[in-house]
C-alpha positions as CSV (number, residue, x, y, z in Angstrom):
1,M,112.4,73.4,109.6
2,A,115.4,71.1,110.3
3,A,115.9,70.6,106.6
4,T,115.9,74.4,106.0
5,L,118.4,74.9,108.8
6,C,120.7,72.2,107.5
7,A,120.6,73.7,104.0
8,L,121.6,77.1,105.5
9,Q,124.4,75.4,107.5
10,V,125.8,73.6,104.4
11,N,125.9,77.0,102.6
12,G,128.1,78.4,105.5
13,H,125.5,80.5,107.3
14,Q,125.7,81.1,111.0
15,L,122.4,80.2,112.7
16,V,121.1,81.9,115.9
17,I,118.1,79.9,117.3
18,T,115.7,81.7,119.7
19,S,112.4,80.9,121.3
20,G,110.3,82.1,124.2
21,P,111.0,80.8,127.7
22,D,108.1,78.2,127.7
23,S,109.5,74.7,128.2
24,R,107.3,73.4,125.3
25,E,109.0,75.8,122.9
26,K,112.4,74.8,124.2
27,V,111.7,71.1,123.7
28,M,110.5,71.8,120.1
29,V,113.8,73.7,119.4
30,E,115.8,70.7,120.8
31,R,113.9,68.3,118.6
32,I,114.6,70.4,115.5
33,L,118.3,70.8,116.4
34,E,118.8,67.1,116.9
35,L,118.3,66.8,113.1
36,C,120.8,69.5,112.3
37,L,124.5,69.7,112.1
38,P,126.0,70.8,115.5
39,Q,128.4,73.4,114.0
40,S,127.5,77.1,113.3
41,V,124.5,77.1,115.8
42,I,124.2,79.7,118.6
43,L,121.4,78.6,120.8
44,L,119.6,81.4,122.7
45,A,116.2,79.7,123.2
46,G,114.5,81.2,126.2
47,N,117.4,83.5,127.1
48,L,116.7,86.9,125.5
49,T,114.7,89.9,126.6
50,L,112.5,91.5,124.0
51,G,115.0,94.3,123.7
52,Q,117.9,91.8,123.1
53,L,115.8,89.9,120.6
54,A,115.1,93.2,118.7
55,A,118.8,94.0,118.6
56,L,119.6,90.5,117.3
57,I,116.9,90.7,114.6
58,D,118.1,94.1,113.6
59,H,121.6,92.7,112.8
60,A,120.4,89.5,111.1
61,K,120.8,88.9,107.4
62,L,117.4,87.0,107.5
63,F,114.7,86.1,109.9
64,I,112.8,82.9,109.6
65,G,109.9,82.2,112.0
66,M,106.3,81.9,112.7
67,D,103.6,84.7,112.6
68,S,104.6,86.0,116.0
69,V,106.0,89.1,117.8
70,P,109.5,88.4,116.6
71,M,108.3,88.2,113.0
72,H,106.6,91.6,113.4
73,M,109.8,93.0,114.9
74,A,111.7,91.8,111.8
75,A,109.2,93.5,109.5
76,A,109.4,96.7,111.5
77,L,113.2,96.6,111.5
78,K,113.3,95.9,107.8
79,T,115.1,92.7,108.3
80,P,114.5,90.3,105.4
81,C,111.9,87.9,106.6
82,I,110.4,84.5,105.8
83,A,107.2,84.2,107.9
84,L,105.3,80.9,108.3
85,F,101.6,81.2,108.8
86,G,99.3,78.4,109.8
87,P,96.3,77.5,111.9
88,S,96.1,78.7,115.4
89,K,94.8,76.6,118.2
90,L,91.3,77.5,119.1
91,I,90.3,76.9,122.7
92,L,86.5,77.1,123.3
C-alpha cells in the first residue's frame, strides 16, 4: 500500500487517508505513512462520521481500499474504485 501511495504522490496526486476509529486501524495507517513522502497527505484517520466520509468519497477522483463499507459507498456514489479483497478472519 505504501508503494502505491508513493507512486501517486510522485505523480502529484493529493492523498486523503481515512480509517475507522479503532486504534489498531490507526496504527496500521501510521505504519504505512512512515514509508510514504510526508507531502500531499491529509490524514483523517478515525476523524470522520459516515456522512462526512460519504461526502469525501463523492468528491474523490479515485477510491482505493478494502472490501468494506467505504468501498461500497464509493461504488454507490460512482466514484472510480480499486477494491482489495482478501481472506477474512474467522473466529470460531
